[in-house]
N, C-alpha and C positions, 0 to 999 in steps of 0.2 A: 755253754756252761750248764744251762738249766737241764738239758737232755742228759748230759753225763751224770749230773747230780741225781737226776730221777732215776736213772738206770741203776746207779750204784747205791741208791738209798738203802740203809740198813746193813750195808757191807763195811767191813774194816778197811778203809782206804783214805788216802789223801790225794787231792788234786791239785796239781801245779801247772802253771803256764810259764814256759820259758820266755823271760822278759829281756835278757841281755846276753852278751857274748859270755860264755862259760857258765851260764846259769845252770845248765843240765849237770855239769861238773859238781857245783856246790850242792844241788839236790841229792845226787847220787852219794856224796860223801856223808850226808846225814843219815845213811842207812847202812850201818856196818853189818847188820845181820841180813841173812839171805831174804832177798826181796824180789817180787815180780813187778816190773815196770811195764806200763802200757804206753806205747809210743803213738800218739794220734796226730798224724800230720803227713807231710810229704817225704820224699827220699832225703832231703837235706836234713830235716830234723831227725829222721830215723838214723841216719849216719851219726849225727851228733850223740844220740842216745847210745848206740852200740859201741862207739869209740870210747865212751866213758864207762862201759860195762866190761870191757876187755880185762881179763885177769881178775875177775870178781866172781863170786858165787851166785850172782843175781841171774834172774831170768828176764826176758823181754818178749812182749807180744807186739807185733806191728799191726796197727789198725790204719790202713792207708786212706789219708784224707786230703791229699795234695791234688795238684792239677794233672800231673803225669803218672806218678806212681810206678815208674819203670821198674825200680827195684823190687817191689812186692808182686809185680805182675798183674796188679788189679787193672782190669779193663772193663 
C-alpha cells in the first residue's frame, strides 16, 4: 500500500482493496461517471474487475501482480 500511495501522490485517485465477495461491484457502482480503474492483482481479480465493467464507459488497466498472470501474459 505504501508503494502505491507514494507513486500516486499528488494525483486525483482513490485506492481500494477488495475485501469480500462482490466488493468490486460495490466500488464500481460508486462511479457513475467515466472512470479508469487499475486492477492490481492476479487473473482472478482482473476477471472480477472486467466482469463489473462490462456495459459501462469505464476503462481498465491491468497491472499483473499475481502468481501466474496467464491472462496478461506477464512472464
